[in-house]
Each structure stands twice: as C-alpha cells, then as structure tokens.
N, C-alpha and C positions, 0 to 999 in steps of 0.2 A: 730515225725514220720508223724502225720496228717498234720502238716504244710508243710513238705517236699512233701507229695503227692499232696496237694493242689497247691503248687508252680509248681510241675511237670506238673499237668493237665493244669494249667493256661498257662504255657510256650508252651505246645503242642497246646492249643487252639489258642494262638497268632500266632504260626507258620501256622496253618491251615488257619486262617483269612488272614495272609499275602500272603499265596499261592493263596487263593481265589482272593485277590486284583490283583495279578499278572496275573492270568488267565483271569479275566475280562478285565484288561488293555490290554493284548495281543489281546483278541477278538475284543475290540473296535478299536485297530490299524488296524487289518485285515479288519474289516468292513469299516473303514475310507478309506483304499486303494481301496476297491470296489466302494466307493462313488466318487472317483476322477480318477481312472484309467480305461482304456478300458476293456470291458468284453472279457474274453477268449472263452466263449461258452454260449449256451442258458441258462444254469442253473445260471451262474454268472450274465447274463443279468437280469433274473427274480429276483434274489436277489438284484441287483442294483436298481430296481424299488422301492423296499421297503426301502433300505438303504438310497437312495438319498432323498426320500420323507418323511421318518420317522426317519431320523438320529438325529433329535433334542431331541428324547427321551433318547439319551445318556447323556444328561445334568443331569437329576435327578439321573440316575444310577451312574454317576461319582461322584456326591455329596455324595451318600450313602457310597462311599469308604472312605470318610474323617471322619470316626468314630475315636474316641480317640485312640491314640498310634500308628497311622500309620507311624509316623516318627521314631519309635524305632528299625526298622530293615531296612537293605538295600533292602530286598525283598518288604517290604511294600512301601517304597519310590519309588522303580522302578515300582511297580504296579500302584500307583497313577499317576506317571509321564506318564506312557504309556497310562493310561485312559484319561489323560488330552490331550495328543497329538491326540489320536484317536477321542476324542470329537471335537477338533478343525477341524479335517478333515471332520467329519460328519456334522458340522455346516456350511460348505462352501455353500451348496445349499440355506440355509436361508439367508446368507449374500448376495449371488448373487441375490436372489429373491428380497431382499430389494432394491438393486441397480436398477434392472429392474423396480420395482414398482414405484420408484421415478419419472421416466420419463413417465410412461404409461398413466396416466389420460390426460396429455396435448397432448400426441401423438394421443390418440384416438379421442380427440376433433378436433385436427388439420386434421386428415385423414378423419373423417366421419361427421364433423360438430357438431352442438349443439345437445345434447341428446333430444329425445322426452320426453314426460311426463312419469316419472318413475311410475310404478304402485304402488298404496298404499296398495296392498294386503299383502305384507310382506316387511321387511326391505331389501334393496339392500346391497351389500357389501360396507362398508364405505371406504375401502382402498384395494389396490391390495394384501397386506399382513398384517394380523393382528396376532401378535405373540401369543396372548392368544388363538386364534382359532386353533393354531397348537396342543394344548393340550386338549381343551374342546369342539371343534367342532363349537362353535359360532353360528351365525345367527339363530334367531328364525324363525319358519316356520309355515304357516297355514297347516291345514290338506289337504291332497291330496288323491283323489280317482283314481283308475285305473280300466279300463274295457277293454276287448278284443274285437276285430272285425276281421272278415275275409275281406280283402280288394280286393283280386283277387284270381283266381283259374286257372292259365294257365295250359292247358292240364290236368285238374283235380287236380293239386297240390295246395292245399289251402295255402295261404300266409296270415299271421296274423299281426296285429299291436296292441300294448298296448297303450291306450290313457290315459294320465295323465292330470287331471284337478283339479283346486282348488275346494274344497267342497263348495257347495252353490252358486257358481258364476252363475249369470243370464245374464251377458254381453256376446256379441260376442267377442271372444278372438283371438288375432293373433296366428298363428300356427307355430310350430317348428317340423320339421321332423328329427328324429335321426336315423342315419344309422350306424350299428355296423361294426367293423373290423373283422379280422380273415383270412387274406390272400385270400379273396374271396372264401375260401373253408370251413370256419368254423365260429365260433362265434355265438352270440345269441343276439336277441333284448333286452334280459334281462341283458346284460353286462352293467356295469357302470351306475346303476340306479340313483345314487345320484344326478347327474346333471339334470336328467329328473324331479325328484321330486322338486329340487330347482327351476327350471324354471317354473314349473306348479304352485308352491306356489306364484310365482311373476307375475301371470297373463297371462301365455301362455298355449295354448292347445298343449301338447307335444305328438307326435306320434312316438313311437319307433317301427321300422318296421323290419320284416323278408324279405328275398329275396332268390331267387334261387342261388345255390352255384355251383362253378366249382369243378371238371372238367366236371361233368354231364351237367351243363348248362353254357357254356362259354359266354363271352361277345358277344352280348349286353343284355343278359337275365336279369342280375341284374339291369342294367340301366333302362331297360323297366319296371322292377318291381317298381323302385322308381317313375317312371312316373305314373304307375298305382296307387300307393299310393297317389300321389298328386291329381290325378283325383278323387279318392274315397273321399278324404277329401273335395274337392271343391264341388263335386256333393251332398254330404251329410252335407254341411256346416250348414244348418238351424237346423237339428236335433242334430248335434254334438256341436253346440254353437261356431262355427268357423267364424271368419272374413275371408272370402275366398279371399279377396284382399291383405291379409298380411301374407305371408309365408316366412320362412327361412329354409335352409337345413344345418344340422350339421352332419359331419361324422368323424370317427376315422380310421386312417390307411387305409386299403382297402376301408372302408366306406367314408374316406375323398376323395378318388379318385372318388367314386360314387356320392358323394354330388356335387363335382365340375363339373364332366362331365354332370350330370343331370341339374344343374343350368345353365350351359353354353350352353347346346344344346336344352333344352325344349323351350327356348325363351318365357317363361311364365311371363307376366308382374306382376303376383301376387308374384313371387319369388323375394323378395326384397334384399336378402343377402344370403351368403353361408359361412360356417366355415369349414375349414379342419384342424383337428388335425393330424399332421405327416402323411399326405397322399402322396403316390407316384404319380407323375404327368408326369415326363419325362420318359416314359416307355421304349422307345428304348435305351436311355442313361442308364437306370437302368439295362437293360439286359446286356449291355456291361460292366457295372461297378457294379457287384453284391455285395451283402453284404457278410460278412465273413461267409464262409460255415459252420463253427462250430456253428454259431448262427442260420442261416436260409439259405435255398437254394432258394434265391430270383429268380434266373433265371428259375428254375423248376416251381415255383409258377406262373410266368408270362406265361410260356409255357401252363400251365393248364388253366389259365384264358383267354388267347387270342388264344389258339388253336395251338401254335407252336412258333418258334423263329422269330425274325424280318426278317430274310432272306426269309422266305417263307410266312409270314403273315404280311407283312408291312402295308397293308391296315387296319388291325385290330389295330395295334399299333398306327397308325395315328388317327384312329377314336376314340380310347379309351383315348388318351392323352388330358387332359384339355388344354395343350399348344396350340393345334391345333384349338381351338374354342374361343380364346379370341378375343373380338371385342369391339366396342364402346357401344354395348348394354349389355355387360357383367355386372352382378349385383355386388355390393360391396362385397368384399371378405376379410375374416380374415384368415390368414395362421398362424398356430402354429407349431413350431418344436423345439425339443431339439437339441442343438449343439453337444451332445454326443450320438445322436441316431445312432445306428449301424445297424438297420434294414432298415430304410428309411433315406437315407442320407439327411442332410439339403440342399444339392444342389438342390433337387427337388423343395423346396419352393423358393430357390434363383432364379431358372430358371423361375418359374411362376411369382414371384414378378417383375422380369425384364420385362416380357411380359405384365403384367398388367400396369406397369409404362408407357410403350411405348403406350399402348392403352388409357392411361389417365383414367383408371378405379380406383375409390376409393378403396384402399386396405391397409392392414397393414400386414407385416410379423413380427410376434412376436417371437423373438429369445430368447430361454431360455438356457443360457450358461451351466448350471449344468445338464440339464434334459436328460433323456434317453427315448426310445420308451415306450409308455404306462405310462408316468409319472403322468398322472392325475388319476391313479388307486386309490391312496389314496386321497380322495376328499378334505381333509383339510390340505394336505401337501403343500409345497411351490408352486409346479406346479399347483395343484388343485385350490388353492386360486387365484393365478395370472391369470390363464386362465379363471376361472369362472368370475372374475371381468371384464376381457376383453370381454368375450362373452356377459355378461349381458349388458354392455355399448354399445357394437356393436348392439345388438338386439334392444335396446332402441333407437338407432340412426336411424337404417334402417327401423324398423317396426313402 
C-alpha cells in the first residue's frame, strides 16, 4: 500500500513538473515572438525593450528544464522543445550584435580616424560585445562622485545638472553633456545613469542636464537651455576641472534632437562631436508619417513641442530640424538607431546621414537590426554594449 501511494505521488509530481516545463516553454516562445515581431501597442514595446536586450537569460532557464526524465512524456518533450525554440528567438539579438560588432572597430577608425590616447583611469571596452558581460556586468570601474549644480534660472525656473567625475582626479577633463529624452515633455536627467558613470570613470566630466519642457515651454526653450548649460560649464571650467575646449553632446530620443540642433547651431568650436541615440530629425516628415498611434501619438507630440502643425508653424519645423543646419562646419556625428524602432523611424537617421555625407562631415550611422526604441536601457545588453563601445571610441577620436 505504501509503495502504491509513493508511486502515485511520484507520478503526480512528474506530471506537475512536465506541465511546468510546458508552461515555461510556451512563455519563452511568446517572449521570443515579442523579440522579433513588431509591437502592437506601447505595453508590448516596453516589454520588447527588456526581451530583446535581456533575452539571453533564457539560456540558463532553458537548461534548467533538462532535469532527468524530461523524455518520459510527450508533455515534457513538448515543453523542452518549445523552450528551445523560444530561446533561439530570444538569442537573435545577441547573434545580430556579434555580426554588427565584427565590422564596428574598423568602421569607427575609417570614419573618425585614429583614436586619441585612451584614458588609463579605467579599462575601456575590449570589444563591441563580450558574452560574459551579458551575465556579470563586466568592466571594472573607478569610483565616481556626483554633485548637483544650478546652471540657469530662466524666468525664475531653476534648471539643474548632475556632474559626474572620477574620484580624486586633478586633471582638466574633457566634458560630455547628456540630454535626456521624454518626447520633450517628460523624462529626467537621472534617466539612464549607467553610461554617465561609465564615461566619468574613464576620464570625462559628465554633465546630465535638465531643461524646460513642452507644451509650457515650446521650442526653442529647450535648445536655449542646452546652450546655457554649455556656457555654464565653460564659464566655470576652472573650478569644475573641465577642459573648456573639449566638449561633446549626447542625447537620447528627444534629447538626441536637442543634442544635434544645439551642436549644429551654436557654432561653438569647443563642441567637437555629437551623438544621437534614436533622435527625431526630419520633423516635417515625421509629422506626415507618424508612429503607430497605439504606441505613441507622435504628431501631437510635435504639435506640443513646436506650437502646432507644419501648415501653420513651418518656420519652427525648419528651425528645429537638424537637417536644416548641416554644413561644412558641422561637428563629427554619431547616429544610433534600432531598425525595429517604432517610435522614431530609422528613416530619420537615414535622412541626416545622407545630408552629412553630402556635406562631407565625418559621421557614422550605427544601425542595430534587432533593436527597438530605448534599447540601451539595459546597459549590459547587446545594444548597451555595442553602443557604449561606439560612443567610447567616438569620444576618444574627437576629443
């Protein structure tokens, strides 16, 4: 009787285990489809950021399903097979990142020339993608200190910046201004802090800035705030430990547009380079070709930022578009865009790349075939690693 009960309990346990395998396998398949198919709405897009950049964690999960006796039932076999298929889909970003990374070092050197002396403060990334870093975070770092400053107060509204610097550094450091995204209406200078700390640990004075937001403060308020931040840094270079002749601007999404328009219109010879992560640049085209409404109302966002549609506010669209300001004095530019970005079409970067090519401005459009908008949110994911490598080498070349 005891043996029969034990056998019955063991049989039920195996069925539960097999059912668990099937549930996990089905879940991995669904997540795999999220990693390779277009997003249906904003929630799926947000999930796709995590899935495309963290899908490699499915490998250890899949291996856990291969506990003994998984072959003893059809359900167990089906679960493991589904998990294997889902894992293959989830690994496509890593495979594509490896392919992009193979060409990247030579391409960067070809576009921007030989690198400057890499700072010895901390180790640079040794390669565009390091598999072990996907799981353990990699790259050792020096300690970084952060302090706050008020850099401007237009109409009494205080605007702050967070200044990241390596602890104990006595040298005058080149500066990097970081401009956050958020559709020109939101976001924070405290978003995406990992890159700020990474660059500071490698010998840069990094200023992550706030700026006035639309619709209360439409264009050119935010651009003027970027200019004010640059002036503040240069005017206080001695006390801040900044080399005022070596600056670069980096922005994400709406911040990418602000970084580009500021670098292209300030005509400041201290600004040696600019980086745009998935920034909108062809604003009139973007209004006529909006993003999927279930993800974001991009036309309404442009209305709020520029005061209205192109039919009535053509001058603002013209003035705010980096395309309108490319010339022979335009600083070297690094454009980064995921080809699966459904918020800011890759065509924006294509248009600007073509204009820069005709102006003979040193630039690179880094295309990430697997990546979606906000792909660098996970700093050690495939997008985070590849883009950090590119930004680090770009800064070393231009600064």
